[in-house]
N, C-alpha and C positions, 0 to 999 in steps of 0.2 A: 567618288566624292559626292556627298549630298549637297543640296543648295546651301544648307546651313554651314556645312564644312567649308564650302567655297567662300561664303561670307566671312567666316572667322579667319580664313587664310588671307583674304584680301585686306581686312581691317588690320590684321597683324603685320602687314607689309607696308612700310612707309612709302608714300607715293605723292609727296608734295610736288606741285607743278614744276616740271623740268627734271624730275627724278622718278619717273613712272616705270622705269625699266624692269624692276623686280616684280612689280604688280603685273606688268604685261606678261612676264614669264609664267606667273601663276595661272593666268587666264589661258595662255597658249597650251599649257600642260592639261588644264581642265578639258579643253575641247579635244585635244589629242587623245586623252584617255577615254573620251566618249566616242571616238572613232570619227571625229570631224577634222577637216583640214583647217588649220589656223596658222597665222604668221604675223610678224610685226613689219609694218611698212616703213617707208623712208622717214615719215614724221614721228614714228614711235607708236602709232595706232595698232591695236590688235584687230585683225580682220579674220572672220570665219565665214566664208561665202556659203550661201545656202539658198533657200527659197526666197526670192525677192518679192513675193507677195507682201512681205513686210520686212523692214530693217529694224531690228531692235538694237538700240545704241544708247550708251551713256558714257560718262567720262571717268578716266582712270585717276585723275589727279585730285588732290585735296589741298586745302589751305594749310599753312604751317600751324603748329601747336600740338605738341605731343599730349595724348591722353592715354593713360594706362589701359590696356585692353583687358577687359574682365567681363564676366557675366554675373548679374545680380538681379533677382526678382523678375526673371524672364526677359531681361534686356541685355543686349550686348553693347558695352561701352567701347569707344575708341574713335580716334579722328577719322572722319569719312564715313562712319557707320550710317549717317543720314545723307550727307552730301559728298559724293553720291555713290559711295561704295555699296550701300544697301540696294538702291535701284540697279546699279551695275551688275551685282551678283544675281539679282532677280532676272534681269534681261538675259544674262548668259544661261541661267538654268532653263528659262523658257525656250531659248533658241535651241539648246541641246534636245529638249523634250519634243519640239515641234519641227525641227529642221529649218527654222527661219534664219535669214541672214543676221549676222551680228557684227557690230563694230564697237570697240572700246577706244575712245579717243583721248588725246593728251591736251593739257594746257587750257581746259575750259575756264579755269579760275583766273587765267591771265590774258592770253592772247587769242584763244580759240584756234590755235594753229592746227590742231588735229582735225577739227571739223572743217576748217577751210581746205586742208589737204584732201580730206575725204570727198568733198563736193567737186573738187577739181580733177579727181583721179578715178572716180567710179561712175557708172551709169546710174541714173535715178532709179530707186526702187518704186514699187507701186504704192507704198505707204511707209510712214515712219512713226515709230513710237520712241520718243526720246526719254531717257530715264533721269528724272529729277524727283525729289521728295514732294509728293502731293498728298500723301496719306494713301493707304491701300484701297480706300473706298472713294477716291476722288480722282478726277483727271483735269488737267489744265489745258485751256484752249486760248489763253492770251498771256503774253509776256511783253513787258516794255523793251524797247531797244536801248542801246548803250553807245555813247561816244565819249572817249577820253581826250583830255587836252592838258597841255603843260604851258603855263604862263611863265615867261622869263623877263626880268627887267634888271637893269644895272644903272647906277648913278655914280657920279664922282664922290669920293670920300671927303667928308668935311667934319668939322668939330660938331659933336652931338648937341651943342648949345644953339646951333643955327636953326632957324625955323623951316628951311626948305626941306621937303620930304625926301628921305633916302629910299633906296630900293625896297627895303623891308616894309616901310610905310606904304609905298606904292602897291606892293603885292597884296597887303592886307586890304587896302582900299579897293583894289580891283576885284578881289574875291567877294567883298561886301556888295559892290555894285552889281556884279553878275547874279548873286543870289537874290538881290532885290528885284532885278529885271525879270526874273522868272517867278517872283511872288512866292518863294518857298515858305515864308512865314504865314502866308494866308491860305496855304493848301490845307484841306481838311485832314483829319486823322483816319478816316475810314479807308479801307482797302480800295473801295471804288474811286474815291476822290483822288487818292494817291496814284492809282493806276492811270487816271486820265490827266495827270499833271506831268510837266517836266520838273524833275527834282535835280538839285545841284548838290554834290557832295565833295568838298575838298578832302583829299586823302593823304597828301603829304605836303609839308611846307619846309623849305630850307632857305636860310638867308644869313648874310654876314659879310665881312670884308673879303674882297677878292684875294687870290694868292699873292699878287704883287703888292697888295696893300694900298693901291691907288683908288680903289672903288669899293662899292657895296653892291652885291648881287643877291637876287632872291628868285626862287621858283615856287610855283604852286601847281600840284597835280590835282585835277578835278575830273570827276565822273558826272556825266549828264545822262539821266534815264529818260527815254523818249516814249511817250504814249503813241498808240496808233494814230495816224494822221499827222504826226510831226516827224520831220526829216532832220538828219544831221545838218543839212544846209540851213534849215530854219534856226537851229541853235547857233550855228556859226555866225549867222548874220546878226543875231541879237548880241552875241559876245563881242563881235567887232565894234558894235556901237558903244560898248562899255570900255573899250580898250583905247585909252588916250596915250599911254606910254607902254613901252615894252612890246613883246610879241607873243603870239599864241601858236603853238604847234599842235596839230590834230592827228590822232591815230585813226585807223580804219574803223568805220562805224559798224555796229550790228543793228539791223533794222528791227522795228517792232514786229510782233507776231499777233495776228488776229485770225485764229484758225476757225474752221467751220465745225460747230458742235454737232452738226447733222451728217458729218462725213462718215464713210465706212469705218475708218480707224477709230473714231470716237464711239461709234455704235458698237464696235467689237469690244472696246474697253468697258463700256457700260455693261455689256453682256457678261464679260469676265467678272466684274465686280458683283453682279447679281448672282452668278454661279457660285461665287465664294461666300455668299451670304450677306452681302451689303446692299445699301441703297446709294447708288453713285450720285455724286454732286460735281458741278463744274466750277473751276477756279479761273480767275484772271490774276496772275501773280505780278508783283511790282518789280521783280528782278529781271534778269536777262539770262538766256541759256542758248545752247547750241541749236535748239530747235528753230530759233529765229533764222539762223543761217540756212538750215535745210529747207525751210519753207520758202525762203527767198530764191534759192538756187534750183530747186526741183519742183516740177509741176506735179505734185502728188500731195495727198492729205497728210497732215502732221498733227500729232497730239502728244502731250507730255504726261507721263505717269510714273509712279514709283512709290514703294512703301517708305515710310519715314515721316517724322514730324518736322515740317520745315521750320518751325520756331527754334529748333535745335541746330540749324545750319551754322557751321563755323563756331559754335558755342563751346565753352570749356567743359560742359557736361553733355556733349554730344553722345547719343545712344539711340538704339533702335529696339523696339519690342519685337521679339522673335516670332511671336504668333502673328503679328501684323506682317512681318517679312514673309512668312509662309503663305498667308492669304494673298499677298502681292504676287508671289510666284504663281499661285493657282490662277489668279485673275489674268495675268499675262499669258499663261499657257493657253487658257481658253480663248483669249483674244487673238493670239498668234495662230492658233489652230483654225480659227474662223477666217483669217486673212490669207493664210498660205494657200498657194495654188494647188498643192498636192493634198490638201485636207479633204 
């Protein structure tokens, strides 16, 4: 199976978070056919042990939203083609070519359960390249962190003509206070200014009468993105000051990533891009990825790389240019060859 064949097979296999099993089977078969040991661990991750001079890893899961898989004008359309099945297939192909260690992890789009299980159950590698769409000629050395929260409030039910705020009003007011406290509206539009800011994004809202009819309840789910230098504790303290009624429940945080652009893994990726005919650039991305967890858990250099246009992440027209995918495979193969101990 060629790298493009693997890409097509994976994009054609639905793998929404929590349902990655079929895609895992495709990857295991790919490594087995290439004479490599591969298996699925207790979390659902695909592991192909190899040369731990570098661990090539990306995530198996995609966000929901079906996109008809097709090729047109040199591009492969389909959910996950960019985020992050394209980088995943490139990582697997480079691992087979070079003997590097590989891991395909689950639930990056939701809980990062796969990455958390990986860092808890394997020894640190000497370097990590985490697969996310950076474009075939760029690498990322910075990502913001993430912490999620759920605000819940309940009030007694009363006639809607009365002036006292009900739970729905309290929830709306809480979300507005929190956003104002972090100055979301004053943040600049440039990628640099956003990267250095805490941003607040309500993702779901639910409210209405309680099942017994005696009260009104409301909940708001919110994501906070954390720039380097800001901790989840900093955010929680600010939110506590904004919370006069109700309660806030917090999920486990993902810390920010500020990687060293002069590290051996970054240098190897630059060499790979050069060898594939490009001029490498460095990115600091405003989202969050599993590389944040690897850098926090393991004392080794980490960088993020992968073919694909990140502006198409999660989009209804998600697609990847096949020539860019090919160059990404070439760049990764060069980089991994440079980092592997047996090279």
